[in-house]
Steps between C-alpha positions, in 0.01 A plus 500: 500500500648837398499810720571725205325836535491839329474845658461859385696753707460877473768703674486870580779727619837603361538196278584651161849604398654323798574158351179345624406306184847343462486417869163329448638314197803367688286412803252306282784303337649419840167363625413316180196714417359582158299804393573865430559845651434846360483863603159668509409864545442419867787269589598143408273212402606133518344171410695206639436127487662214687492289814304648791806516727701677231221756445482569873878549515477724192237723663708538817821576311335774296494707818795361694758491219390798289776707334655768722317788332161333492221582745206257497194677641236243404489143367168355387487125421219328309491123438447383141467168325826347385547503121812286467719788377873441463778758544496847652518819293504876543222661298489852358352768725124541509302785648237402753308681771607826656858628503782317671805626683838613373839429654706794623847563362764309691872456547724247327467146636805310627517281188508801266748681724743208476468504123545878490847475653601169338759573225406177324128579483356653184329766711818600685461864612179533297295770678161360392534143624177350641294182525153397609604553864623859469517816297271780384125442499266786594716769339510331156148353471276678251197268521373159602528206481865534589675381183799646320294694241335682791832630637762750394712198395271450200751671272785262585460170308679219681804335347507122451668435835250712692209344310622154593502598867160666469338187356667246730267421793793373703697822456495781758416744220202306366247768403708772670353790305798743540747225402795641306877486455773724354422368152130583487408715800518861619835679508660776704599840360677799654428861404643829618289784639429624146372161387806410293618133510814431702751263342615185678332245724199679656525328839875550541479861387219567747700341784798716410279810510365408845851444634595842361225671699256550215121471516357210296130455424431125498194344337370232732193277498244763600670824402821699513724543805770761553822342624821633652774359723355535852845536659596787270384815678558720195287269286217496757518879527486528122192280483325697775571830329385384159192319627412794728462257789681670784457260789251218438680165549613300199455124472805286433580179315751248637625178347409266787414480870865511606539831321181633662614400849815706469284812508189419706381277782311233306293250697410151379151614397633809323742275316217270396300796371798628304567157352140430397397488134324836550830686569353790698691789651536428872573775753762395755697679771834648389833369621729783614792344313321503163701646213184622325489878467291660778332702224316187388264531801577820695334556838378143500608196699397256228622391157272347238661206318382259236665199343497459122150447361597414143806363315628842396504616862693185594760587238523864611517420872782250450686736271575765764665481841243698697121535512331699227240766560204368301223758519189541287567666167256788505465871544357633823128415541492296177470121464803285419603522133455174311488583129836557333416829330336625820807408707738676260281809500442527876829365636753645254572787739575252779669195344834499320425165337199277427542122532192377320366208295247424229241304702209735565351548845122490469415591861723715718554368852710677759684316778323374812619628840476311831615549857459274802258583778476281810679227311256507207531653151321831446453637149584864444445446128345190342598478136743295289518136601169503688260649245251387388473225765152495649407599855221286645195707595275428800231370263355502148400842373418707194767586242657832595770725360645705787724785388674600825565856609782736399827392661664160439220415258399141433189339356298203618273279289280242670354175372306265722694472823828638366651846477773569244721796589692678227865589513611829660406780261621811685360829622211621285614857455546523125374372166781242462406318820129518419569343161690221677200445726266476203731260314540282808124475554438402137783246490421334832131475413585348161741240644266397778190532283323712760234746387418710805143572602585795724784745561626591847691825553610734776255747651729789397335655193817645346731198494591396145402145593153621600454687174622196304271260685196721460566527127478126431123501466440246777320535833739659749547461874690779678693356796631708788878477510546365853205263471681350198819460705305323774323270253829418327653369822180313591477341156854367483456354849172334397294694757127552482270688733628809681829609650675805641710665231803704605583679175803730499631680195590841363193612308156366421178673400259463791127442484452853638722656231794558736845340495514179702803291589491388864177299515322252725220332307254231596329304226547258213456482125143633510588823681680663791467751778778739596542436874813706554782694342824682575467858617458753220790717389522775243700443180638851438545543127287193416704258287813703573485359854558153357818612324616717792450323834614807693155642430340212692740551790403867518131408484551265796682774692222748421252275681719531810623858483270689266646821362814450712610195308793680335636594846578135572872408509473238227694476175184435299372849578780643289353346188261795462659840445407793726309677226291193417401413855189721528352341187589153626328570832193629319480177299493303823266735682243540222545166328587674172659243265550287811252212493448280805628144496499200731796352311744280689753557224491874558547444875818304427610783269448750782715304746767436238529873442493582872803271544666661195509162327334634188357848435445440129466177303606388154282186487175380653524389863862607541450685829327202662750248359795693639323551833454123524867448414596738783261329742659161425820628661323630811350354816186585693331316783198728527269688267428872505159615627200524267125556536193313378193719491136424424269202523374302202740699283842511659754770419862402567689820583880514496536861616637390841759284323610792280545717811704226669715454190579872496592485870732204440665679209560804719642270769750347261348151483621278218299555182510124436346431841233765436419344163470155657275631778278670240447168320403339830262787569311460173473126561375550857236749384378263229465215748308723743248600233458136393431405863226762520343391172503138616326599822226667295462248214646176631717458189826307559639498145727783386636548149799729441531670162623815330843617392615592852499127579806467277674638811642186660550646847150640528334190356685269737414722798132523404455132410693381803309715749160421345575129514604533864162666565316199359417636156521286187729703276511470120764659279580494129697219343379455141462865392668819626349696792553817296281612209647220288257266676202734492339362182445161665285662768311708246428188295358300791284788624355559152462127432305447820283802424406357161451143623615171356 
């Protein structure tokens, strides 16, 4: 009696472009099964026939032994009648059902890396080496199903050797769509700043330029980087001057973990993150003995390093003796350049040379950035390597396109119980970034085959994202900024029902039309109530107060001293000239061009300026970042005093803390100790307000979101103290706490509003 059976298996997840069909083929041969496998528009479909035990082992192995880049999110098995089929084949792709998922771009696998540096291999030093287990995916795909004609490799016909690999089911490059070699694949070129070709080997000439202190624009997988020798102070200074980036830290590229550990303290987990196929930038604490120029990250206790994320970066990193600055190739406030003509036009005043190639980038993707918090990874930017992996939603919902806010823009498209976040797009302050947003929305929707039913956007009427979303001709849901932050953290943690939301950031348009940023909300996806906020301060000069933190310090002093604020013996008072002081006082007194804000970010700006850490900034968040860096070197056992006023709606006032800080400054106390005590004060005040809200509403769950929770010290203080008080604390892990994660919250709120 035979136990021969047949089964149909449908597999969802990241199972295309990751070697899944060859894996299935080899697995079927190993287990003596017959049948077929093919890609569909949704995922992978298999029909397999054989002994019952073999089929059961086959089903288990599909999950347990999947290729390293594959993510199986669902496996549906249906029993069929056996048909007596012999042999197992890989069929052509067939579209079926709704859209599938697409693999992110990923680093070179170990097998390809060995071949890359093997002098006897035909791909020795070939900067486009790849196989089914590694290489470009999201950045080169133009459509689905994922086959070579639907990639930017379509214009590179394979040579006989590559074709033989491509058609051999037992070969690692079987159906590897970007498969290529020096005979038939893309090639490097080097151009000078005027666009003229440079004679000689492009890679060696570029390495020589870097060693000579020149700036080289390098075309990567998702766009152009600007590279210089990180140990060459003159080269770093040159790059800063040309890029008009005075102080914002640069990311660096190192050849391997040993090279990284010469410059930073790199833990085991940080090393694992660096070594992953995603190749993110990881922020790690500087070593004092590092030979990297201090100008790479001035006023900052951390360096951002990445390991090579593509073969060309491996070749560059091993070709120099020190780390390379590897920063996004763009002009200020514009997205990363990814088209060759665009790069030459926009970067010619910055780069001396352009190391480029003839494989087009279809979708630009900037680098991802991570730091550790309480021993867990925290995204500061979720982009290359992780996009467009899905984030599981708390439940099935309507199809939504969420368009984010203004800063750190990202999109989110939902389908069923999944949310697909776009790559980092940038700050929506100009037409170039808006165009990138529009292109990203169209491309992601096309790849995933998602046609949205509703658009979610920020409540602020003037954001470019709001205007774009409202112009799509779909029903729109306006989502309050801090409610979206709260929902984002709830969604990625799989929470339903209600929670307390502690939402701290720099700016968000409040439901009452004022500027929020230090908020205590109670609610869920369906709505929220504002149960508390930080004490209101004036922003003298409006947006100018964001760029010039001394204005916030003076506003804080005005609340204590009124018209006598300029009589205080503090350095920050000297930032306003004698003749301008009457007008400045009138702004504060009358509220003329000085809107009120509850922003936590502006409070940190005020204290940073009071301590003379930063009176003016050259990049977003600089004052708070440098205040945190100072606080990390200080000690404080106790917090400064604060007040909590009101019932039902609690106002957390830090005026007493500002007065105590001024007294400590006058008494000569260490600025580092003052900065550390300030962090403890903010945390203590937050915990006190949460205690009061719990007493009124009985809610034990607290979610922490907003850009201020990128501050490691504050987040650890807040989370630690809340946990000690018996709260269940939820933080971000899958998306950033800053506005880069906002679209996820918008999408869930709008999806729930519309229904399933």
